[in-house]
N, C-alpha and C positions, 0 to 999 in steps of 0.2 A: 579486530576486524571479523565480522560474521562471514563464515564460509558456507555458501549456499549448498555446496555439494553435501554438506552434513545434514541439510534440510530436505534433501530429496534423494531417493535411490532409484533413479530412472536409468535403465540400461541404455547406453548409447546405441543408436540405431545402426544397422548395417548400411554403410555409405554406398551410394552408387559409384561405380569404379571410374567412370569417365567424366571429366569435368567439362561443363559448358563454359565457353569463353565469356568473360564479362564484356560483351559487346554493348554498343550504345543502344539504348532503348528509346523508342518513340514515346515520350511521356505526354500523356494527354493534358490539356489545359484544365484549370480548375473548373471551368464551365462545362466541359465535356467529360470530365474524369469519372470513371467507374472502375473499381477492381472487378467486382461482380455485383450485379444488382438484379433483383426480380421485381418488376413493376406490375402489380396485379390490378386488373379491373374485371368486372363481371363479363366483359366482352372479349378480353384478350389479356395475355400475360407476355411481357417482354423480358427476355433473359440476356444478360450481358456478362462477359467474362474477359478479364485482362490476362492474356496468355501470349506474350510477345515473341515467340521463337518458333522455329520450324521452317521447313521448305514447303514446296507445293507438290511434292511427290504423292502424298496421300492426303485424304481428308484430315484436318488437323485437330478439330474439336467436335465432339459429339455431345448432344444433350439427350439425356434419358428422362422420361416421365414415368412415374409410378403411381398406381392407384392408392397405395398405402405404404407404410414405412417398412414393411417386411416382405413385400412381394419379391420373389427371387428374380423375376424378369420385368423389364419395363414394358408398359403397354404401348409406348411410342418412342421411337428413336429419331432424332433430328440431326442431320449433318449441318452444322452451323457454317454459313458462308464465310469465306475468307474476309477479314476486315478490309474496308475501303481505305484508301490512302488518307492520312490526316486524322484517323480515328484513334491513333495511339495504340494499335494492336488490341483493340477491344472487339471481341467477337459478339455478334448480336443475332438473336433470332426471336421472332414474334409468333406465338401460337394462339390461334383463334379459339374462342370458347371460354367457358367459366371453369377455371382450373383450381379454384379454392378447395383446399383439403387434399390436393395431390402433393406428391413429393418429386424432387428432381435431383439429378447429379450431372456434373460435367465429366467428360473424359478427354484428356489431352494427348495428342500424338507427341512422342518424344523423338526429336530429330536424331538423337544419338542411337536410339534403338532402331530407327528407320534404316540407318546406315549399317548397323550390325546385322539386321534381319532382312536385308534387301533381297536375299534369295529365298526367304521363307514364303510358303504358299499363302499364308494368311497374314493379313495386315494387322489383325487384332493384337499380335505380339508386340506391336510398336507402341501400344498405348499404356499410359500410366494408370494407376488405380483411379476409380471413380472418386469424385470429390464434390462437396457442396460449394466449393470455391473458398477463397480466403476471407471473404467478407459476408458470409451468410448471416442473415438477420433472424432467421427462424429455422429450426432444425428438428429432425426426428429424434426419437430416443437414442441416447448415446452419440448424437451429432453426426451420424453417418450420411444422412441425406438432408438436403435443404427442403424446407416446407413452404408451400404456397399459402399464405394467409392474408387476411385483410388486417393490416396493422392498426387500423382505427378501432377494431374490435378488441384490442388489447388494452385500451385506455380505460382506467377506472372512472367512475362518475366524478366529475369535477376536475379531471386531469388537466384540462386546458387552463384552469384557474390556479393550478399548483404554482407556488412561488418559492424561490430560493430564500431561506432565512437571511436576514441582513447581518453582515459582519463588516465592520469598517476597516479592520486591520487584521492580518494573520495573527498578531499578538493577542487578539481577543478570542482566538479559538482555544477550546479545550478538547483535545482529540482522545477518543476512546476506541482502542483497537479490539475488534472482536471477530471470532469465528462463529458462524451460524450455529453449528452443533454445540460448541462449548457453552454458548450463552444459554441455550434453552432446552438442551436434550435431557437433563436430569429431572427426575420426578419432583425433586425439591423446588424446581422453578415454578411449578404450578401453572405452566403455560400449556396451551392446547396444541399449538403447532410446533412441536419439538423438532429442532434442527431445520426449520423451514424459514423462508423469507417472511412468511406471515406471522411468525412469532413476534417480529418487531412492529406489528400492527396492534398487538394485544394491549389492553389497558394496563396490565401489571408491568409489562416490559417498559412501556412508555413512562409510567409513573416512576419506576426505578431510575431510569436515565435522567428524567427531569429533576427528580429529587436530588440525585447525585450532583447535577449541575453541568454535565458535559453538554457541549453544543455541536459536536461533530463526531459522527460514528465512522470509523475506518473499518470497512468490512473486508476481511481477507478474500482472496480471489473468488469471484462470484460469477465469472463467465463459465462457459462450458469447458470443463477440464476432463482429463483422460483417465484418472486413476480410480474413479468410482463407476461401477457398472450400474447404470440406471435401471436395468431390468432385474437387478437383484438387491434392491434396497433392504430387503429383509436380512441381508448379511450384516447390516450395520457397519460396513467398512468405513473407516475414517481416513481423511487426508486433508492437508491444508489447502491443496488445489493449485500448487505452483507448477502445473503441468498443462499448459494451454493446448486446446484443440480448436475450438471455435471462439475467437476473441470477442465477438460482438453479439453473443447470445447468452442469456443467463443460464447458469448451471441447473440441469434438470432435477438433480437429487435434492435440491433445496426447494423445489416446488411440490405441490400436493399431487401432481399427475405429470410425470416427465414424458408420458406417451402423447400428451396433448401439446402440440407446439405453441399454442397460444397461452397455456396455463402459466408456464414459467415467466413469460414476458409480463403478463398482467399482474401476477403476484409480486414480481420485483417492483413494478410501478406502484402497487398498493403499499409496499414497504416504504418506498421513498416518500410517497404522499403522506403516510402516517407520521413519519419522522419530521417532515417539513411542517406539518400541522402542529407538531410539538416544538417547533422552532429549533430543530436539530438538523444540521447539514449531513450529507452522505458523501463519504470519500471512498472511491473505488481503488482497490489494490490491483494494479495492472502489471502484467508480466510479458512485456514485448521482447525481452532479452534472449529468450530461447523458446523452443517448442517441445512438446512432449517427447518427440523423437524427430528424426530427419526423414527417413524413407517414407513414413506414412503421414507426414504433415501436409496440410493443404497447400502450404507454400511450395513444397517440393513437388507436389502433384500438379502444379500449374506452371511452374518455371524452375526446373531443377537447378539447385546450387546458387541461384541468383540472390536469394534472401539470406544466405549464410556466409560468414567469414571463413576463409581458409588461411592456413599458415603458408609460409614460403616453401614448404614441403608438399603443398597441395593436400594437406590433411585438414579436416574440419577443426577449427579452433574451438576451445572449450572454456572460454572465460566465464561461463555461467556455472560450470561444475556439473552440468546436466547433459553433457554429450555434444552440445552445439552452442553456438552463439549467433544471433542474428546480426545483420550488417545494416545498422541504422543509417549509415552514410550513403548507402545505395539509394538512388532517387525514389524508387518505388517502395522500398521498405520504409523510407522516411515518410513518403506520402501515406502509406498504410497507417503508420502510427498517428499521423496528424488527423486523418479522416476518422480513425477509430475513436480517438479522444473526442472529437467533435460530435460523433454519432452518439456516444454515451451522454454527452451533455444535452444534446437537442432531443433525443428520443426518450431518455430515461431521467433527465433533469439532475444528473450527477453534479455535485458541488466541488469536487476535488479529486486529485489523483495521487496515489503513492506508487512511485515507480520502483518495482523490484529490481535490485542490482542495477541501479541507474548508471553505475560506473562502467557498464558494458556499452552504453549508448554514447554517441558523440555529442559534443557540446553544441554544435551548430543545430543539430536536430532538436535537442531539448529547447534551445532558445526559439526556434521557429514554432514549436508547439506552444510555448508560452505566448508568443506574439499572436498566434491564431486564436488561442483561448481568450486573450485580452479583448479581441474584437467582439466576443460573445459576452463576457463578463470578467473584468480584471480581478474580481474578488474570489474567483475560483482558485483554490489553493493547490499548488503542485510541489511535491517533495519526493525524496527518494533515498535509497541506500547509496551513499557516496563511495561505493566500492564494487569490485567484481569478485567472483569466487576463484578466479585463476587469471592467468595472463591472457589478454585479448590480442587478437591479430590486428591491432590498430594502435597508432602511437598514443602513449599514455597522456601526453600533453594535450591531446585533442579529445580526451574522454571526460565524461561528466562525473569525475571522482571528487571526493570531498575537497581535496587540495585545490581543485579548480572551480570551487563554488563561486568565487568572486566573478568568474566569467559567465555565470548563469544568472540571467536577469529575472529576479522575482521567483526563483526556485530554491527550495530549502533542502538541507541534507541532515541526516541523523548525526548527533554528536556522540561518537564513541569515546571522545575525550572525557566528557562529563560522566557518561555512563560508567566507564571503568574507573574513573577517579573515585566514584562512590562505592562500587561493589567489587572492584578488582578486575583483572584482565580476562578477556574472552578466552584466551588460550589456556587458562588454568582455573578450573572451577573452585579449587581448594584454596586459592590465594586471595586474600581479602585486600581491602584498601581503607578508605576513610571510615566506612561504616564498621569495620572490624578494629578500629582504633590503631591502624598502622599509619604512621606518618609518611609524608613524601608526596601526597597528591593534592596538597592545598592549592597550589597554583593552577593545577588542572581543573579543580572545582571552581576556582575564581574565573577561569577562562569560560567555563560553562555558564556561570552566573551572568556574565555580560553578553552572552550570545555569540561567542567566538569572534567578536570584533577586536580591533586594535584598542587596547586600553593601557594607559601609562603605568598602572599599578599591577599589571599582570606580567610576570617574568616568563616570557615564552620559552626560555632555555630550560625551565623546570616543568613545562607541560609534558604530559606523558607521551603523546603521539605527535601533535602538531607543533611545529617550531616557528610558525608564523600564523597570524590571523587568517581565517579562510572565509569569512563572511564580510559583505559590505554593510549589511544591516542585521540586527539581531534576529529578525524574523526569518532569516535564512538558516537558523539553527533549530532543529527539533531537539528539545530537551527531554530526556527520558532516562529511566534506570533499568527498564526491562520491556520486552515485547514478546511476540509469539516465538521468535527465534531464541535459542538458548534457554537456560533455566529461568523460570519466573522468579520474582524477587524473594519470595519466601524460601523456595528451594535453594537458591543461591546462598542466602544467609545461613541456612542450616548446614550447607556443605562446607562453607569457609569458616564457620564458628561451631565446631563439633560440641554437642551437648548444650546448645543454646536453649535457654528457657523460653516459654511462651511470652512472658513479660518483656524480656530483652528483645525477642523477635519483633514484637509489636513496636517497641520504642524505636528500633532501627528502621523498620518499615516506614513509620511515620516521618522519621528524620529524613530519609531518602526522598520521599515525595515532597517534603517541604522545600528541599533544595530545587527540585524540578519545577514546582509551581510558583516559586518566588524568583525564578531566573527570568531573564529578559528574552529568552527564546520562546518558541511555541511549545507549550506543554503537551505531553503525550503519555498516556498510560495504557497498560494492558487490562483488558476486561477481567473482572473478578478480583483484582487487587484490592478493591474496596471491600471485598469479602474475605481478605486474607487467603486467597486461593493458593493451592499448591498443585503440582503435577507429579506427585509421588517421587520426586527427585529425578524424573526423566529429563535429560538434557535436550533431546531432540525429538519432540513428540509429534512429528509430522504425520505419522500413520499409527500412533498409539491409539488404543481403544478409548471409548467415551469414559471409561472408568478412570483414565488418567487425565483426560483433557477437560472433563466437564466442570462447570461451576457448581459448587455446593451452596445453594441458596440458604441452607440452614445455618451457614456461617454468619449470616446477618444477625441471627439470634445469639450465636455463641460469642461473637465479637462485635457487639453494637458500637463500641467505642471507635473501632476502626472506620466503619462507614461514616460515623458522625464527624470524625476528624477529616476524612477525605472531602466530605460535603462542605464542611466549614472552610477548609483550605481553598477549595475551588471558589467558594463564595467570596472569600477574602481577596483572591486575585481579581475576580470580576468587579468587586466594589471599589478597588483601588488601582487607578491607572498608573500609579508609580511602579507597579510590578510588570507593566506591559507598555513601556514607552514606545516601542516600535521602531525608533530611529537611533542610529549609532551616535549621532551628535548629542542627542538628549541623554543617552546612557552615559557618555563620557562627561557630560555636564553635571549630572545629578547623582551618579553612583560613585562613592568612594569606599575603599576597603579600609578596615580597621587593622591595626597591628595586633597580631595574634600568635599564639604558640602552636605546637604540633597538634594536628587533628582538630584544629579550630579554624573556622573561616567566618569572618564577620564583615558586614558592609552596611553603609548608610545610604539611603536614598533621600536626598535633601531638597529643601526649599519647595515644598508643594509640587513635586515632580509630576508632570503630566496634568497639572491642575488638581491634584489630589487634595482632599480636605485635610489630610494629615500633613503636618509640616515636615518633620524629619522622622524617617522610619529606620530603625536599626534591626537588622536580622543577623543572628549568630547561630552557627551550627557547631555542636560539640560532639565529636566522634569518640571521645574518651569515656572510660568507665568511671571517671571521677568528676565531681563538680569543678568547674574552671571559672576563673575570674578574668574579665576582659575590661580594659579601659575604654570608656566611651566619652563623647563630648558632654560636658557638664549640662545638666538639665533636669526637668521634671517630666517623667515619662509614664505613660499608661501601658501596662502589659496586656497584650492581646493573644499571645501564643506562648505557652510555657508548659513543659513537662507533659506533652501529649494532649493538651487541651487548647482549643481556640475559642475565643469569645471577643468579638469586635467591640462590645460594650465595655470590656475591661475585666481583667482577672486580678487587678491590683495596681499599685503604683511603685515607681522607683525614682529616687532622688539622688543626685550626685553625679560622679564621674567614673564609677565602677559598677559592674554588674556581675552577678553569679549566674552561670548557666548549668542547669542540671545535667547529669551524665546522659550521653547518647540521646540528645534531644535538641530541639530548636527553640530559640527565644526570639520573639518579635515584640518590639516596643515602639512607641511613637510619642511625640510631643505635639 
């Protein structure tokens, strides 16, 4: 299990000492709902803020207007009138005139402080810190103030005609997980916009992705996050970005000018548009499970303690491992997540979402999100980490953990069963498994091959983690061997097999990915693995420098056979529907496992599965250092994958009922 506290070193915020009771909140209807919204026209701007608590002793919400992002004092202060009945505690003020280019903040009166400071001479002590609100859509540098812009001016030319690339089934996706800096920052990339959204608009980047064959880019957190000071980009500070500040605005450090509120928005859209034009979908990594801290979060500055879970000891729960966990079961936190996801789809044309620590969220919320997204486009893919980083202050049986995936309708989870069957346990970098020639993980690998569904030939008693199937359909499993968390595949192999040669490293790397891409789940790969990337052995590189995290594009010249194999493997999957049947009943009907010995797994996909042009396909993985022999159904077969090479036209033929598999490699044949 991945432990996210190892991925972030965020100091838990100082908690406010007095708890606000979780009283009933007047929840606005869908038609009238707004957390906070700024509606701009040249004639006037309307500000709305959801802040549903407080008494009538003092003015409760103030709106400040600033001429620029750094002015120490507002040029105008508006006391927002108390919400009318039936408006769901939404404060509203309209300011006449053209405010485009100005900035704003809200400041909310805290009823608790009002009581504590009742005798104080000044009412200002009763107010929380200024905030752009929880749903700001444009912000100043570092996200401190909201920005008043015309969103229409952020649309690239042709944006209205931008269309989502067609994908019939999640099984057809090939997901490529990338961090913006990793991908483009190194001089060897040859890219102009290093570490920026715009790098993914450049012809070289697009050509590489298209040639590789991936059709979905999973971008690590790209909203406004807290660990990078956008005023000091010259420091080249690195972070993965799992520290949310403004959830609904792109991160400024990935734009060419974070001081311009429109720049980050337009350039993000240009990135999406360029990828869509290349027939590549864009998946956004979302981190609704926690905030950068508590005291300074926009949630806390509008409705203290409502959005966070607490333990029965009235302490902030820490299921995220980052000092806090949000309460998705609370009506307005749930609504926030729903509206945020819909906003990224509608405004930025996002095609999918990866939920960080999805196991912190409740099942009901995740299913409602899926239902709402289906109303827009049911092909938008949703998946997440089926675990938390610590114990949550919510019943385990109600959380969206991997074991409860069957209760998640059309939502997928990562398979640590398959990952660790191949490379070894997360808990011990030095301990290998199938790839290291260590027996005992054959059933776990078989379980991953069928997509974590129930299959009569998988002995669940011998599976490493799960003791019962956890998916309804194979497309609910994300098949992978490495991601940004933990060591990349190359470093892991070097650690668990001391003294491994480059030739052996490549053989095992290709073997691992062959298992991933011929499984019935949704295949997922970490960017740069097609270049045989490493991260200098760093296990947790969340804030390591570019020298550790960068992709070395010169590796394409050093190891051309690796890229060619990845490319051919992806093409093989795309060309043959037998590897992506998409339905559990079809997998059970067409996929049979062959009897094999230790560190061998073989299976047959039979009878033109999925309408495949090939009749019977046999795939065998050999994790041993010796050539192994496996019994197969009698027949005349064409070899298409053997000893680190793939050629769909054929590498040779095999006749009979036995076949030899080269050491540490995969064999694929068909009749």
